[in-house]
Biopython code that builds the backbone (N, CA, C, O; Angstrom):
import numpy as np
from Bio.PDB.StructureBuilder import StructureBuilder

atoms = [
    (1, "MET", "N", (71.470, -17.493, -27.822)),
    (1, "MET", "CA", (70.524, -16.746, -26.843)),
    (1, "MET", "C", (69.907, -16.320, -28.051)),
    (1, "MET", "O", (70.389, -16.169, -29.174)),
    (2, "ASN", "N", (68.583, -16.130, -27.558)),
    (2, "ASN", "CA", (66.979, -16.041, -27.659)),
    (2, "ASN", "C", (66.852, -14.525, -27.500)),
    (2, "ASN", "O", (67.930, -13.933, -27.558)),
    (3, "ASP", "N", (66.237, -14.099, -27.393)),
    (3, "ASP", "CA", (65.706, -12.429, -27.515)),
    (3, "ASP", "C", (65.058, -11.902, -25.841)),
    (3, "ASP", "O", (65.175, -10.970, -25.044)),
    (4, "ARG", "N", (64.574, -12.779, -25.949)),
    (4, "ARG", "CA", (64.375, -13.056, -24.679)),
    (4, "ARG", "C", (65.287, -13.018, -23.365)),
    (4, "ARG", "O", (64.876, -12.662, -22.260)),
    (5, "GLN", "N", (66.427, -13.388, -23.619)),
    (5, "GLN", "CA", (67.441, -14.195, -22.360)),
    (5, "GLN", "C", (68.166, -12.496, -23.284)),
    (5, "GLN", "O", (68.381, -11.613, -22.454)),
    (6, "ARG", "N", (68.364, -12.249, -24.162)),
    (6, "ARG", "CA", (68.829, -10.839, -23.794)),
    (6, "ARG", "C", (68.545, -10.010, -23.799)),
    (6, "ARG", "O", (69.300, -9.038, -23.775)),
    (7, "ASP", "N", (67.249, -9.955, -23.834)),
    (7, "ASP", "CA", (66.242, -8.846, -22.601)),
    (7, "ASP", "C", (67.018, -8.676, -21.205)),
    (7, "ASP", "O", (67.720, -7.808, -20.688)),
    (8, "HIS", "N", (66.590, -9.803, -20.899)),
    (8, "HIS", "CA", (67.110, -10.165, -18.971)),
    (8, "HIS", "C", (68.185, -9.730, -18.869)),
    (8, "HIS", "O", (68.499, -9.429, -17.717)),
    (9, "PHE", "N", (69.106, -9.521, -19.832)),
    (9, "PHE", "CA", (71.037, -9.327, -19.626)),
    (9, "PHE", "C", (70.080, -7.634, -19.698)),
    (9, "PHE", "O", (69.625, -7.119, -18.677)),
    (10, "ARG", "N", (69.986, -7.214, -20.635)),
    (10, "ARG", "CA", (70.004, -6.002, -21.155)),
    (10, "ARG", "C", (69.489, -4.860, -19.557)),
    (10, "ARG", "O", (69.986, -3.842, -19.076)),
    (11, "ASN", "N", (68.123, -5.833, -19.138)),
    (11, "ASN", "CA", (67.777, -5.331, -18.060)),
    (11, "ASN", "C", (68.730, -5.291, -16.583)),
    (11, "ASN", "O", (68.531, -4.352, -15.812)),
    (12, "ILE", "N", (69.450, -6.028, -16.341)),
    (12, "ILE", "CA", (70.645, -6.409, -14.923)),
    (12, "ILE", "C", (71.661, -5.543, -15.846)),
    (12, "ILE", "O", (72.268, -4.706, -15.178)),
    (13, "LEU", "N", (71.863, -5.548, -16.703)),
    (13, "LEU", "CA", (72.719, -4.254, -16.531)),
    (13, "LEU", "C", (72.505, -3.092, -16.682)),
    (13, "LEU", "O", (73.322, -2.246, -16.318)),
    (14, "LEU", "N", (71.420, -2.806, -17.222)),
    (14, "LEU", "CA", (71.003, -1.201, -16.885)),
    (14, "LEU", "C", (70.500, -0.979, -15.718)),
    (14, "LEU", "O", (70.392, 0.134, -15.204)),
    (15, "ALA", "N", (70.066, -2.337, -15.094)),
    (15, "ALA", "CA", (69.879, -1.632, -13.519)),
    (15, "ALA", "C", (71.121, -1.134, -11.962)),
    (15, "ALA", "O", (70.981, -0.565, -10.880)),
    (16, "TRP", "N", (72.398, -1.847, -12.826)),
    (16, "TRP", "CA", (73.320, -2.268, -11.906)),
    (16, "TRP", "C", (74.092, -0.973, -12.326)),
    (16, "TRP", "O", (74.654, -0.269, -11.486)),
    (17, "LYS", "N", (74.092, -0.664, -13.793)),
    (17, "LYS", "CA", (74.031, 0.533, -13.946)),
    (17, "LYS", "C", (74.042, 2.076, -13.072)),
    (17, "LYS", "O", (74.929, 2.867, -12.754)),
    (18, "ARG", "N", (72.211, 2.001, -12.844)),
    (18, "ARG", "CA", (71.571, 3.245, -12.884)),
    (18, "ARG", "C", (71.959, 3.317, -11.529)),
    (18, "ARG", "O", (72.042, 4.368, -10.894)),
    (19, "GLU", "N", (72.244, 1.962, -11.004)),
    (19, "GLU", "CA", (73.108, 1.413, -9.147)),
    (19, "GLU", "C", (74.282, 2.202, -9.266)),
    (19, "GLU", "O", (74.608, 2.976, -8.366)),
    (20, "LEU", "N", (74.713, 2.113, -9.949)),
    (20, "LEU", "CA", (76.101, 2.559, -9.706)),
    (20, "LEU", "C", (76.362, 3.903, -10.018)),
    (20, "LEU", "O", (77.136, 4.511, -9.278)),
    (21, "MET", "N", (75.800, 4.546, -11.089)),
    (21, "MET", "CA", (75.283, 5.973, -10.944)),
    (21, "MET", "C", (74.715, 7.298, -9.948)),
    (21, "MET", "O", (74.708, 8.525, -9.841)),
    (22, "GLU", "N", (74.257, 6.024, -9.330)),
    (22, "GLU", "CA", (73.825, 6.772, -8.313)),
    (22, "GLU", "C", (74.620, 6.878, -7.270)),
    (22, "GLU", "O", (74.820, 7.978, -6.755)),
    (23, "GLY", "N", (75.198, 5.732, -6.802)),
    (23, "GLY", "CA", (76.111, 6.174, -5.980)),
    (23, "GLY", "C", (77.417, 6.949, -6.650)),
    (23, "GLY", "O", (78.249, 6.856, -5.747)),
    (24, "VAL", "N", (77.949, 7.550, -7.569)),
    (24, "VAL", "CA", (78.543, 8.356, -7.551)),
    (24, "VAL", "C", (77.678, 9.512, -7.914)),
    (24, "VAL", "O", (78.299, 10.392, -8.509)),
    (25, "ASP", "N", (76.245, 9.781, -7.692)),
    (25, "ASP", "CA", (76.204, 11.457, -7.164)),
    (25, "ASP", "C", (76.055, 11.194, -5.154)),
    (25, "ASP", "O", (76.645, 11.959, -4.390)),
    (26, "ARG", "N", (75.501, 10.441, -4.825)),
    (26, "ARG", "CA", (75.921, 10.141, -3.490)),
    (26, "ARG", "C", (77.415, 10.730, -3.101)),
    (26, "ARG", "O", (77.516, 11.670, -2.313)),
    (27, "THR", "N", (78.764, 10.003, -3.815)),
    (27, "THR", "CA", (79.849, 10.357, -3.789)),
    (27, "THR", "C", (79.783, 11.708, -3.476)),
    (27, "THR", "O", (79.841, 12.397, -2.458)),
    (28, "VAL", "N", (79.628, 11.891, -4.816)),
    (28, "VAL", "CA", (80.076, 14.234, -4.732)),
    (28, "VAL", "C", (78.986, 14.782, -3.641)),
    (28, "VAL", "O", (79.397, 15.647, -2.868)),
    (29, "HIS", "N", (77.748, 14.386, -3.528)),
    (29, "HIS", "CA", (77.593, 15.057, -2.568)),
    (29, "HIS", "C", (77.533, 15.021, -1.581)),
    (29, "HIS", "O", (77.342, 16.096, -1.011)),
    (30, "HIS", "N", (77.662, 13.732, -0.726)),
    (30, "HIS", "CA", (78.685, 13.576, 0.443)),
    (30, "HIS", "C", (80.147, 14.017, 0.629)),
    (30, "HIS", "O", (80.490, 14.140, 1.805)),
    (31, "MET", "N", (80.842, 14.212, -0.077)),
    (31, "MET", "CA", (82.381, 14.953, -0.566)),
    (31, "MET", "C", (82.208, 16.139, -0.023)),
    (31, "MET", "O", (82.912, 16.648, 0.848)),
    (32, "GLN", "N", (80.414, 16.996, -1.000)),
    (32, "GLN", "CA", (80.581, 18.225, -0.911)),
    (32, "GLN", "C", (80.378, 18.393, 0.736)),
    (32, "GLN", "O", (81.116, 19.134, 1.386)),
    (33, "ASP", "N", (79.358, 17.668, 1.306)),
    (33, "ASP", "CA", (79.003, 18.552, 2.121)),
    (33, "ASP", "C", (79.643, 18.012, 3.213)),
    (33, "ASP", "O", (79.179, 18.330, 4.307)),
    (34, "GLU", "N", (81.046, 16.921, 3.179)),
    (34, "GLU", "CA", (81.770, 16.625, 4.374)),
    (34, "GLU", "C", (82.839, 17.760, 4.094)),
    (34, "GLU", "O", (83.250, 18.460, 5.019)),
    (35, "ALA", "N", (83.152, 17.875, 3.164)),
    (35, "ALA", "CA", (84.596, 18.694, 3.149)),
    (35, "ALA", "C", (84.490, 19.796, 4.013)),
    (35, "ALA", "O", (83.455, 20.462, 3.964)),
    (36, "SER", "N", (85.698, 20.208, 5.070)),
    (36, "SER", "CA", (85.923, 20.593, 6.154)),
    (36, "SER", "C", (87.218, 20.919, 6.274)),
    (36, "SER", "O", (88.117, 20.186, 5.861)),
    (37, "ASN", "N", (87.350, 21.680, 6.662)),
    (37, "ASN", "CA", (88.683, 22.014, 7.577)),
    (37, "ASN", "C", (89.195, 22.368, 8.797)),
    (37, "ASN", "O", (89.625, 23.407, 9.299)),
    (38, "PHE", "N", (88.930, 20.469, 9.373)),
    (38, "PHE", "CA", (89.733, 20.308, 10.807)),
    (38, "PHE", "C", (90.689, 20.608, 10.464)),
    (38, "PHE", "O", (91.404, 20.511, 9.466)),
    (39, "PRO", "N", (90.684, 21.282, 12.026)),
    (39, "PRO", "CA", (92.342, 22.005, 13.090)),
    (39, "PRO", "C", (93.110, 21.018, 12.813)),
    (39, "PRO", "O", (93.998, 20.970, 11.963)),
    (40, "ASP", "N", (92.586, 19.814, 13.908)),
    (40, "ASP", "CA", (93.466, 19.038, 13.887)),
    (40, "ASP", "C", (93.856, 17.957, 12.883)),
    (40, "ASP", "O", (93.060, 17.173, 12.366)),
    (41, "PRO", "N", (95.382, 18.012, 12.631)),
    (41, "PRO", "CA", (95.958, 16.672, 12.034)),
    (41, "PRO", "C", (95.731, 15.456, 11.917)),
    (41, "PRO", "O", (96.192, 14.645, 11.114)),
    (42, "ASN", "N", (94.660, 15.279, 13.132)),
    (42, "ASN", "CA", (94.481, 13.373, 13.387)),
    (42, "ASN", "C", (92.818, 13.765, 11.972)),
    (42, "ASN", "O", (92.685, 13.345, 10.822)),
    (43, "ASP", "N", (92.166, 14.415, 12.556)),
    (43, "ASP", "CA", (90.447, 14.583, 12.194)),
    (43, "ASP", "C", (90.994, 14.465, 10.485)),
    (43, "ASP", "O", (90.947, 13.366, 9.932)),
    (44, "ARG", "N", (91.467, 15.605, 9.793)),
    (44, "ARG", "CA", (92.506, 16.288, 8.705)),
    (44, "ARG", "C", (92.397, 14.190, 7.606)),
    (44, "ARG", "O", (91.396, 13.777, 7.020)),
    (45, "ALA", "N", (93.312, 13.680, 7.694)),
    (45, "ALA", "CA", (94.207, 12.932, 8.315)),
    (45, "ALA", "C", (92.794, 11.813, 8.211)),
    (45, "ALA", "O", (92.612, 11.439, 7.052)),
    (46, "THR", "N", (91.984, 11.350, 9.036)),
    (46, "THR", "CA", (90.591, 10.978, 8.730)),
    (46, "THR", "C", (90.348, 11.279, 7.537)),
    (46, "THR", "O", (90.584, 10.765, 6.444)),
    (47, "GLN", "N", (89.734, 12.382, 7.978)),
    (47, "GLN", "CA", (88.911, 12.626, 6.334)),
    (47, "GLN", "C", (89.167, 12.171, 5.257)),
    (47, "GLN", "O", (88.398, 11.556, 4.519)),
    (48, "GLU", "N", (90.947, 12.598, 4.970)),
    (48, "GLU", "CA", (91.748, 12.296, 3.893)),
    (48, "GLU", "C", (90.824, 10.999, 3.508)),
    (48, "GLU", "O", (89.950, 10.700, 2.695)),
    (49, "SER", "N", (91.530, 10.433, 4.554)),
    (49, "SER", "CA", (91.596, 8.347, 4.203)),
    (49, "SER", "C", (90.104, 8.157, 3.660)),
    (49, "SER", "O", (89.951, 7.658, 2.545)),
    (50, "GLU", "N", (88.787, 8.620, 4.576)),
    (50, "GLU", "CA", (88.132, 7.946, 3.941)),
    (50, "GLU", "C", (87.472, 8.814, 2.659)),
    (50, "GLU", "O", (86.579, 8.388, 1.927)),
    (51, "PHE", "N", (87.876, 9.636, 2.597)),
    (51, "PHE", "CA", (87.598, 10.243, 1.293)),
    (51, "PHE", "C", (88.721, 9.827, -0.220)),
    (51, "PHE", "O", (88.551, 10.353, -1.320)),
    (52, "GLY", "N", (89.514, 9.084, -0.001)),
    (52, "GLY", "CA", (90.867, 8.809, -0.735)),
    (52, "GLY", "C", (89.826, 7.328, -0.979)),
    (52, "GLY", "O", (89.625, 6.981, -2.143)),
    (53, "LEU", "N", (88.897, 6.112, 0.733)),
    (53, "LEU", "CA", (88.944, 4.779, -0.219)),
    (53, "LEU", "C", (87.796, 5.773, -1.292)),
    (53, "LEU", "O", (87.968, 5.938, -2.500)),
    (54, "GLU", "N", (86.934, 6.196, -0.683)),
    (54, "GLU", "CA", (85.662, 6.410, -1.206)),
    (54, "GLU", "C", (86.303, 6.884, -2.821)),
    (54, "GLU", "O", (85.508, 6.871, -3.760)),
    (55, "LEU", "N", (87.232, 7.143, -2.978)),
    (55, "LEU", "CA", (87.492, 7.653, -4.259)),
    (55, "LEU", "C", (87.724, 6.335, -5.445)),
    (55, "LEU", "O", (87.324, 6.159, -6.595)),
    (56, "ARG", "N", (88.637, 5.501, -4.436)),
    (56, "ARG", "CA", (89.400, 4.268, -5.212)),
    (56, "ARG", "C", (88.269, 3.802, -5.328)),
    (56, "ARG", "O", (88.126, 3.779, -6.551)),
    (57, "THR", "N", (87.114, 3.305, -4.767)),
    (57, "THR", "CA", (85.693, 3.059, -4.461)),
    (57, "THR", "C", (85.338, 3.391, -5.722)),
    (57, "THR", "O", (85.322, 2.520, -6.591)),
    (58, "ARG", "N", (85.160, 4.080, -5.869)),
    (58, "ARG", "CA", (84.572, 5.188, -7.591)),
    (58, "ARG", "C", (85.102, 4.773, -8.370)),
    (58, "ARG", "O", (84.342, 4.387, -9.258)),
    (59, "ASP", "N", (86.454, 4.556, -8.637)),
    (59, "ASP", "CA", (87.265, 4.588, -9.650)),
    (59, "ASP", "C", (87.542, 3.056, -10.246)),
    (59, "ASP", "O", (88.103, 2.785, -11.307)),
    (60, "ARG", "N", (86.894, 1.969, -9.093)),
    (60, "ARG", "CA", (86.652, 0.862, -9.804)),
    (60, "ARG", "C", (85.578, 0.784, -10.094)),
    (60, "ARG", "O", (85.233, 0.361, -11.197)),
    (61, "GLU", "N", (84.497, 1.296, -8.892)),
    (61, "GLU", "CA", (83.212, 1.574, -10.186)),
    (61, "GLU", "C", (82.792, 1.852, -11.653)),
    (61, "GLU", "O", (81.897, 1.411, -12.375)),
    (62, "ARG", "N", (84.031, 2.977, -11.849)),
    (62, "ARG", "CA", (84.076, 3.495, -13.393)),
    (62, "ARG", "C", (84.224, 2.505, -14.546)),
    (62, "ARG", "O", (83.732, 2.488, -15.674)),
    (63, "LYS", "N", (84.933, 1.808, -14.000)),
    (63, "LYS", "CA", (85.915, 0.196, -14.536)),
    (63, "LYS", "C", (84.899, -0.635, -14.687)),
    (63, "LYS", "O", (84.940, -1.377, -15.669)),
    (64, "LEU", "N", (83.830, -0.715, -13.833)),
    (64, "LEU", "CA", (82.837, -1.703, -14.213)),
    (64, "LEU", "C", (82.300, -0.926, -15.325)),
    (64, "LEU", "O", (82.541, -1.294, -16.475)),
    (65, "LEU", "N", (81.452, 0.323, -15.050)),
    (65, "LEU", "CA", (80.642, 0.935, -15.744)),
    (65, "LEU", "C", (81.095, 0.562, -17.756)),
    (65, "LEU", "O", (80.360, 0.089, -18.623)),
    (66, "LYS", "N", (82.298, 0.945, -17.835)),
    (66, "LYS", "CA", (83.156, 0.863, -19.426)),
    (66, "LYS", "C", (82.161, -0.695, -19.542)),
    (66, "LYS", "O", (81.278, -0.942, -20.363)),
    (67, "LYS", "N", (82.752, -1.701, -18.252)),
    (67, "LYS", "CA", (82.417, -3.198, -19.039)),
    (67, "LYS", "C", (81.000, -3.779, -18.821)),
    (67, "LYS", "O", (80.542, -4.866, -19.174)),
    (68, "ILE", "N", (80.072, -2.109, -17.715)),
    (68, "ILE", "CA", (78.977, -2.731, -18.705)),
    (68, "ILE", "C", (78.531, -1.994, -20.211)),
    (68, "ILE", "O", (78.033, -2.476, -21.228)),
    (69, "ASP", "N", (78.916, -0.720, -19.882)),
    (69, "ASP", "CA", (79.020, -0.230, -21.244)),
    (69, "ASP", "C", (79.367, -1.365, -22.680)),
    (69, "ASP", "O", (78.579, -1.507, -23.615)),
    (70, "SER", "N", (80.311, -1.865, -22.596)),
    (70, "SER", "CA", (80.725, -2.855, -23.384)),
    (70, "SER", "C", (79.717, -3.993, -23.238)),
    (70, "SER", "O", (78.751, -4.126, -23.990)),
    (71, "ALA", "N", (79.945, -4.632, -22.437)),
    (71, "ALA", "CA", (78.500, -5.618, -22.790)),
    (71, "ALA", "C", (77.911, -5.122, -23.278)),
    (71, "ALA", "O", (78.115, -5.236, -24.486)),
    (72, "LEU", "N", (76.470, -3.982, -22.814)),
    (72, "LEU", "CA", (75.513, -3.641, -23.190)),
    (72, "LEU", "C", (75.772, -2.897, -25.487)),
    (72, "LEU", "O", (75.026, -2.863, -26.466)),
    (73, "GLU", "N", (76.744, -2.629, -25.298)),
    (73, "GLU", "CA", (77.281, -2.672, -27.248)),
    (73, "GLU", "C", (76.896, -4.032, -27.544)),
    (73, "GLU", "O", (75.898, -4.385, -28.172)),
    (74, "ARG", "N", (78.142, -5.047, -26.823)),
    (74, "ARG", "CA", (77.535, -6.531, -27.368)),
    (74, "ARG", "C", (76.631, -7.057, -27.351)),
    (74, "ARG", "O", (76.370, -8.019, -28.073)),
    (75, "ILE", "N", (75.768, -6.471, -26.357)),
    (75, "ILE", "CA", (73.866, -7.090, -26.273)),
    (75, "ILE", "C", (73.188, -6.554, -28.354)),
    (75, "ILE", "O", (72.457, -6.939, -29.266)),
    (76, "GLU", "N", (73.756, -5.909, -28.119)),
    (76, "GLU", "CA", (72.949, -4.480, -29.872)),
    (76, "GLU", "C", (73.907, -5.152, -30.605)),
    (76, "GLU", "O", (73.502, -5.215, -31.766)),
    (77, "ASP", "N", (74.867, -5.627, -30.497)),
    (77, "ASP", "CA", (75.677, -6.079, -32.240)),
    (77, "ASP", "C", (75.941, -7.237, -32.528)),
    (77, "ASP", "O", (76.722, -7.756, -33.326)),
    (78, "GLY", "N", (74.871, -7.788, -31.455)),
    (78, "GLY", "CA", (74.566, -9.389, -31.258)),
    (78, "GLY", "C", (75.850, -10.598, -30.956)),
    (78, "GLY", "O", (76.048, -11.739, -31.372)),
    (79, "SER", "N", (76.554, -9.696, -30.029)),
    (79, "SER", "CA", (78.414, -10.957, -29.827)),
    (79, "SER", "C", (77.951, -11.010, -28.555)),
    (79, "SER", "O", (78.783, -11.728, -28.002)),
    (80, "TYR", "N", (77.086, -10.678, -27.682)),
    (80, "TYR", "CA", (77.491, -11.078, -26.259)),
    (80, "TYR", "C", (76.844, -12.650, -26.295)),
    (80, "TYR", "O", (76.217, -13.314, -27.122)),
    (81, "GLY", "N", (77.350, -12.855, -24.945)),
    (81, "GLY", "CA", (77.113, -14.552, -24.570)),
    (81, "GLY", "C", (78.377, -15.138, -25.505)),
    (81, "GLY", "O", (78.562, -16.355, -25.506)),
    (82, "TYR", "N", (79.125, -14.386, -26.188)),
    (82, "TYR", "CA", (80.271, -15.504, -26.697)),
    (82, "TYR", "C", (81.252, -15.339, -26.118)),
    (82, "TYR", "O", (81.199, -14.286, -25.484)),
    (83, "CYS", "N", (82.398, -15.996, -25.974)),
    (83, "CYS", "CA", (84.393, -16.143, -25.490)),
    (83, "CYS", "C", (84.260, -14.978, -26.857)),
    (83, "CYS", "O", (83.652, -14.778, -27.908)),
    (84, "GLU", "N", (85.637, -14.241, -25.679)),
    (84, "GLU", "CA", (85.969, -13.009, -26.903)),
    (84, "GLU", "C", (87.778, -14.382, -27.744)),
    (84, "GLU", "O", (88.451, -14.294, -28.771)),
    (85, "GLU", "N", (87.783, -14.937, -27.090)),
    (85, "GLU", "CA", (89.321, -16.095, -27.113)),
    (85, "GLU", "C", (88.425, -16.958, -28.053)),
    (85, "GLU", "O", (88.316, -16.514, -29.196)),
    (86, "THR", "N", (87.758, -18.126, -27.764)),
    (86, "THR", "CA", (87.069, -19.261, -27.990)),
    (86, "THR", "C", (86.421, -19.004, -29.344)),
    (86, "THR", "O", (86.471, -19.628, -30.404)),
    (87, "GLY", "N", (85.734, -17.776, -28.937)),
    (87, "GLY", "CA", (83.738, -16.928, -29.724)),
    (87, "GLY", "C", (83.029, -18.551, -29.128)),
    (87, "GLY", "O", (81.832, -18.264, -29.148)),
    (88, "ASP", "N", (83.078, -19.536, -28.798)),
    (88, "ASP", "CA", (82.185, -20.589, -27.862)),
    (88, "ASP", "C", (81.285, -19.258, -27.136)),
    (88, "ASP", "O", (81.526, -18.057, -27.013)),
    (89, "GLU", "N", (80.250, -20.054, -26.777)),
    (89, "GLU", "CA", (78.910, -19.661, -25.962)),
    (89, "GLU", "C", (79.517, -19.478, -24.597)),
    (89, "GLU", "O", (79.783, -20.552, -24.059)),
    (90, "ILE", "N", (79.760, -18.576, -24.006)),
    (90, "ILE", "CA", (79.451, -18.393, -22.032)),
    (90, "ILE", "C", (77.885, -18.967, -21.960)),
    (90, "ILE", "O", (76.757, -18.921, -22.453)),
    (91, "GLY", "N", (78.797, -19.578, -20.882)),
    (91, "GLY", "CA", (77.446, -20.832, -19.674)),
    (91, "GLY", "C", (76.206, -19.601, -19.894)),
    (91, "GLY", "O", (76.730, -18.698, -20.546)),
    (92, "LEU", "N", (75.225, -19.370, -19.680)),
    (92, "LEU", "CA", (74.326, -18.374, -18.776)),
    (92, "LEU", "C", (74.692, -18.497, -17.414)),
    (92, "LEU", "O", (75.194, -17.665, -16.658)),
    (93, "LYS", "N", (74.432, -19.412, -17.267)),
    (93, "LYS", "CA", (74.946, -19.278, -15.415)),
    (93, "LYS", "C", (76.158, -18.377, -15.593)),
    (93, "LYS", "O", (75.642, -17.280, -15.381)),
    (94, "ARG", "N", (76.949, -18.231, -15.751)),
    (94, "ARG", "CA", (78.179, -17.239, -15.930)),
    (94, "ARG", "C", (78.088, -16.053, -15.793)),
    (94, "ARG", "O", (78.701, -15.246, -15.093)),
    (95, "LEU", "N", (76.597, -15.897, -17.108)),
    (95, "LEU", "CA", (76.625, -14.623, -17.531)),
    (95, "LEU", "C", (75.838, -13.821, -16.417)),
    (95, "LEU", "O", (76.047, -12.619, -16.251)),
    (96, "GLU", "N", (74.430, -14.918, -15.255)),
    (96, "GLU", "CA", (73.867, -14.926, -14.653)),
    (96, "GLU", "C", (74.562, -14.471, -13.170)),
    (96, "GLU", "O", (74.034, -13.780, -12.298)),
    (97, "ALA", "N", (76.057, -15.144, -13.162)),
    (97, "ALA", "CA", (77.375, -14.889, -11.724)),
    (97, "ALA", "C", (78.060, -13.354, -12.185)),
    (97, "ALA", "O", (78.600, -12.619, -11.358)),
    (98, "ARG", "N", (77.931, -13.004, -13.700)),
    (98, "ARG", "CA", (78.908, -12.022, -14.171)),
    (98, "ARG", "C", (78.742, -11.900, -15.424)),
    (98, "ARG", "O", (79.184, -12.654, -16.292)),
    (99, "PRO", "N", (77.708, -10.370, -15.652)),
    (99, "PRO", "CA", (76.767, -9.561, -16.629)),
    (99, "PRO", "C", (78.160, -9.365, -17.661)),
    (99, "PRO", "O", (77.895, -9.478, -18.858)),
    (100, "VAL", "N", (79.265, -9.151, -17.402)),
    (100, "VAL", "CA", (79.424, -8.380, -17.923)),
    (100, "VAL", "C", (81.120, -9.709, -17.846)),
    (100, "VAL", "O", (82.250, -9.544, -17.388)),
    (101, "ALA", "N", (80.658, -10.529, -18.325)),
    (101, "ALA", "CA", (82.060, -11.414, -18.549)),
    (101, "ALA", "C", (82.215, -11.780, -20.515)),
    (101, "ALA", "O", (81.539, -11.684, -21.540)),
    (102, "THR", "N", (83.149, -12.084, -20.202)),
    (102, "THR", "CA", (83.800, -11.396, -21.837)),
    (102, "THR", "C", (84.628, -12.913, -22.439)),
    (102, "THR", "O", (85.332, -13.117, -23.428)),
    (103, "LEU", "N", (84.155, -13.794, -21.326)),
    (103, "LEU", "CA", (85.233, -15.259, -21.395)),
    (103, "LEU", "C", (84.983, -16.531, -21.184)),
    (103, "LEU", "O", (84.619, -16.782, -20.035)),
    (104, "SER", "N", (85.032, -17.119, -21.667)),
    (104, "SER", "CA", (83.898, -19.323, -20.973)),
    (104, "SER", "C", (84.979, -19.354, -19.689)),
    (104, "SER", "O", (86.179, -19.198, -19.462)),
    (105, "VAL", "N", (83.576, -19.701, -18.930)),
    (105, "VAL", "CA", (84.318, -20.763, -17.702)),
    (105, "VAL", "C", (86.107, -21.012, -18.077)),
    (105, "VAL", "O", (86.994, -20.623, -17.317)),
    (106, "GLU", "N", (86.291, -21.534, -19.030)),
    (106, "GLU", "CA", (88.014, -22.620, -19.694)),
    (106, "GLU", "C", (88.254, -21.357, -19.913)),
    (106, "GLU", "O", (88.667, -20.816, -18.888)),
    (107, "ALA", "N", (88.175, -20.669, -20.787)),
    (107, "ALA", "CA", (89.027, -20.160, -20.961)),
    (107, "ALA", "C", (89.437, -18.865, -19.854)),
    (107, "ALA", "O", (90.614, -18.521, -19.962)),
    (108, "GLN", "N", (88.971, -18.426, -19.251)),
    (108, "GLN", "CA", (89.290, -17.935, -17.790)),
    (108, "GLN", "C", (90.267, -18.204, -16.813)),
    (108, "GLN", "O", (91.130, -17.705, -16.091)),
    (109, "GLU", "N", (89.557, -19.504, -17.238)),
    (109, "GLU", "CA", (91.101, -20.125, -16.220)),
    (109, "GLU", "C", (91.797, -20.112, -17.379)),
    (109, "GLU", "O", (92.178, -18.948, -17.500)),
    (110, "ARG", "N", (92.146, -20.693, -18.221)),
    (110, "ARG", "CA", (93.165, -20.879, -18.800)),
    (110, "ARG", "C", (93.975, -19.537, -18.514)),
    (110, "ARG", "O", (95.103, -19.568, -18.024)),
    (111, "ARG", "N", (93.462, -18.610, -18.781)),
    (111, "ARG", "CA", (94.251, -17.487, -18.641)),
    (111, "ARG", "C", (95.200, -17.083, -16.984)),
    (111, "ARG", "O", (96.308, -16.720, -16.587)),
    (112, "GLU", "N", (93.491, -17.556, -16.360)),
    (112, "GLU", "CA", (94.894, -17.503, -14.615)),
    (112, "GLU", "C", (95.875, -18.266, -15.008)),
    (112, "GLU", "O", (96.768, -17.898, -15.770)),
    (113, "VAL", "N", (95.750, -19.581, -14.419)),
    (113, "VAL", "CA", (96.552, -20.309, -14.802)),
    (113, "VAL", "C", (97.983, -19.605, -15.647)),
    (113, "VAL", "O", (98.946, -19.152, -15.027)),
    (114, "ALA", "N", (97.905, -19.623, -16.811)),
    (114, "ALA", "CA", (99.266, -19.358, -17.505)),
    (114, "ALA", "C", (99.580, -17.446, -16.090)),
    (114, "ALA", "O", (100.654, -16.847, -16.148)),
    (115, "GLU", "N", (99.059, -17.229, -15.642)),
    (115, "GLU", "CA", (98.977, -15.218, -15.399)),
    (115, "GLU", "C", (99.389, -15.890, -14.013)),
    (115, "GLU", "O", (100.049, -15.112, -13.324)),
    (116, "ARG", "N", (99.133, -17.346, -13.329)),
    (116, "ARG", "CA", (99.757, -17.632, -11.954)),
    (116, "ARG", "C", (101.289, -17.846, -12.173)),
    (116, "ARG", "O", (102.131, -17.381, -11.404)),
    (117, "GLN", "N", (101.675, -18.804, -13.608)),
    (117, "GLN", "CA", (102.431, -19.418, -13.490)),
    (117, "GLN", "C", (103.409, -18.424, -13.969)),
    (117, "GLN", "O", (104.576, -18.465, -13.579)),
    (118, "TYR", "N", (102.964, -17.490, -14.838)),
    (118, "TYR", "CA", (104.160, -16.153, -14.803)),
    (118, "TYR", "C", (104.483, -15.671, -14.005)),
    (118, "TYR", "O", (105.704, -15.603, -13.863)),
    (119, "ARG", "N", (103.428, -14.917, -12.796)),
    (119, "ARG", "CA", (104.123, -14.446, -12.057)),
    (119, "ARG", "C", (104.862, -15.199, -11.037)),
    (119, "ARG", "O", (105.756, -14.697, -10.355)),
    (120, "ASP", "N", (104.385, -16.668, -10.931)),
    (120, "ASP", "CA", (105.784, -16.983, -9.827)),
    (120, "ASP", "C", (106.781, -17.657, -10.038)),
    (120, "ASP", "O", (107.250, -18.515, -9.291)),
    (121, "ARG", "N", (107.537, -17.006, -12.015)),
    (121, "ARG", "CA", (108.581, -17.565, -12.293)),
    (121, "ARG", "C", (109.096, -16.192, -11.129)),
    (121, "ARG", "O", (108.657, -15.133, -10.680)),
    (122, "GLU", "N", (110.247, -17.028, -11.053)),
    (122, "GLU", "CA", (110.945, -16.045, -10.560)),
    (122, "GLU", "C", (111.836, -14.942, -11.302)),
    (122, "GLU", "O", (112.280, -13.963, -10.703)),
    (123, "ASP", "N", (112.065, -15.200, -12.719)),
    (123, "ASP", "CA", (112.440, -14.639, -13.378)),
    (123, "ASP", "C", (111.807, -13.362, -13.988)),
    (123, "ASP", "O", (112.425, -12.393, -14.430)),
    (124, "GLY", "N", (110.122, -13.575, -13.922)),
    (124, "GLY", "CA", (109.874, -13.244, -14.847)),
    (124, "GLY", "C", (109.557, -12.684, -15.823)),
    (124, "GLY", "O", (109.032, -11.611, -16.122)),
    (125, "PHE", "N", (110.164, -14.054, -16.595)),
    (125, "PHE", "CA", (110.187, -13.950, -18.079)),
    (125, "PHE", "C", (109.650, -15.731, -18.595)),
    (125, "PHE", "O", (109.555, -16.027, -19.786)),
]
sb = StructureBuilder()
sb.init_structure("model")
sb.init_model(0)
sb.init_chain("A")
sb.init_seg("    ")
for serial, (resi, resn, name, xyz) in enumerate(atoms, 1):
    if name == "N":
        sb.init_residue(resn, " ", resi, " ")
    sb.init_atom(name, np.array(xyz, "f"), 0.0, 1.0, " ", f" {name:<3s}", serial, name[0])
structure = sb.get_structure()
C-alpha cells in the first residue's frame, strides 16, 4: 500500500470516527433533554425502551470506535492492509467496503465456516 492509499484510508477512518463521536454527543443531549418522569407507566416504559435501544446502538458504535482506533494505529505502524492471520495483503476493495477489516476475504470466510461448523454441532465440541 502506498502513501496515497494510506492517507485515503486514514481520512475515511477519521471522518467515520468524527461522525460517530457527533452521534454520541447527540445521544447525550437527547437523553438529557427527553428524560422525563411520565406518570403513565406505558409512557415511561416506551421512553425506557427507546433509551435502551439508543444505548445499545451507542455501545455497538463504541466497539466500532475501538476498531477504528486500532486501524489508525495499524496505519501508523505500517501493518494496515495486511491480514492478521495469514500476513497476506487485504484487497483494496475489501478495505473500501470495510476499512477496519483485519482479515483477508479468504481468512474471514474460513473463520465463518469454522464458526458455523462449531455452532451447528449438537454437542458443542
